[in-house]
N, C-alpha and C positions, 0 to 999 in steps of 0.2 A: 608240358603246359601247368601251372598251379591253378588250381581251382580250388575257389574261397565258399564257403559253405555257411550261413547264417543260420548258427546251431540253437538260438534264440527260438528264431521261425519254424524250424523243422520241429524243435520242440513242442512248442504251442499246436504243428498241424497234429504230430502225434497224439497229444492229449485229447485235441478236438475227436478225433477218430478215434482211441481208447473210449470216451463217452459215447458214442455215436454206436458203438458197438455192443455196449452193456443195455443199450437205450433197444437195441436189436435182438439180444440175447431175450432180454426181460419182456420184449413185445410178440417173439415168436413162443414163447418157451408157453405165456399164456391166451394161445391164439388171438391176440388184439390186433388190430393194425390203425397205421398210424402213416404220415408222410411227412420231410424234412423239408420244408420251407423256409424261408427267409435267407439269413447270409451265407448260411451253407450249402441250400439249394442254388444260390447263383453262382458260387464258387464252385461245385462239385460241373457244372453245364459248363463253365466258362474254360474251366481247366482241360475239360474234354473235349473244344473244340480249339483251344487255346494255351498247350500247356505255360504254367507258369505266369499265366495275364490275371489267376484270379486274386479276389480280393479277401485276404482271412478275415474270420467271423471271431467273435470272441463265445459266442453262447450257440446253442442250439435251440432253434423254433421248430415243435413239430404241432399239426394236425391233430385232433384225434376227435373221436365223438364225446359231446359231454357226457351220453350215459353211459360211458366204459370208465370212469372218474374212478368208482370205488375199485374198478379189477386191476386198472393201473396202478393204483396207492398200492395195491397189495402186489403187482409183479415185482415190481421194483426193488423192495425191500432187499430178496437177496441177492439182490447187482450194486447194493451198494450206495441205492438212490431212494432219497423220500421225498413224497408230494409233502410239498406248502402250496398256501394261498396267503400271499403276503401284498399289502397292501395293493388289492386288485386283481393281484396276478397268480396263475396256477403256473405253479413249475415244480422239477423234481429236482433236487439240488443233492452234492454229493454229502452222505451221510457223515464224513470225515472233517470233511471241510469245505461248510456249507455258505455258498455267496450268489446272491441275484446276477453277478455280471456272469458267473460260468456256468450258467444252469442250464437248463433242460425247459423252455417256453413253451405252457402248451394254451394252441389255437383253436379254438373248435369251429368244428363246420360246421355251415348253416348259419353261421353269428358274426354280426359286425366284430372287429378284433378293438373298435372302438364307436363309439355312436355317431361322429362325424364323418367315418366311412362311405365311401357310395355303394360299394359291395361288400355283400360278408365273404365268411372263408370256403372256399369250394369244398365240395363235396369229397370224399378220398379219389374216389376214379379210380382208373390204370394208375399203377404203379411201375414205376421203371427204378431200376436199381443201376446206380452209378457206385463205385467200389464200395457196393456190400451196404450200399447206403441207400434205405427207400425213398426216394424223391417225389414231387408233387409234379405232374406235367409242366412241361416249360411253360405252355400259354398260360394256365392258371398260377404260374411263380409270376411273371410277367404281369399278370393284372394287378395280383396282389402286392406286386412291388408301385406302380403305378396309384394303385388306391391309397397307400399309404404317403407315397411318396415326399418321405424323408429325404433330408441331404444324403443318405445311407442309402436311402432307396433308390434313389436317383442315379446314384454311384453305381450300385448294380443293374440298373439299368441300361447305363454307357457300357458296361463292361460288358456284358448280353449281350447289347446291338454290335459293339465293337468286334465282338467272336464273331458276326455272321447269322448267329442265334434269333435276334427276332426277324421272321420273314414279313412278305408282304402280307399273306392268309392271317397270320397270329393278325398284324397290325391290321388288316379289314374287320377282326372279329372283333375287336375292341370298342367300346363304347365313346359315341362322338370327345367326350370330358378326356377319357384316357388317354386317346387317339392324340388330342392337344396338349395332355402331359408328355408323351412321348417326343412330338412336336419339338418340346421344350427342351427337355434334357438333351435332345439332337443339335439345339441350337447354342447350348452353354459347351 
């Protein structure tokens, strides 16, 4: 039987994980903590539960402590990354090919990503590792996705829910507004 492979997709996954590996090495070498949040975290959780059901992302979002920013900027340089603050966004770009679309975006714990968001980014807390990537706890990821609730966040919520990852206990821990958003995502 002939097997067809989407080489573009496979190459993009490889590039994303190579970038995640550089982040891991830089943070580990400096004794810094972080958690992958956003699309890559959703992808990892979904893929673990339902292989081949994950939705690929273009960049990596990580939650870090703001007070670690100077150490982060220094720690990533030997790994081919540079800290940049552009248009109000803190990110790590690849030194040879800086691109905001393929960057590591820094999200600060205890702060709202946008002023209108209902909840702040959770503290780092417990670490879960999937495919050698430190990810935010699933319940925190679901809260973050429901807080931002853009079209892509809603798609990630649907993916997580369809993979059976959003449990009744997790749902019960959501605020009324976030439970309503979860119901909206399920209805669409």
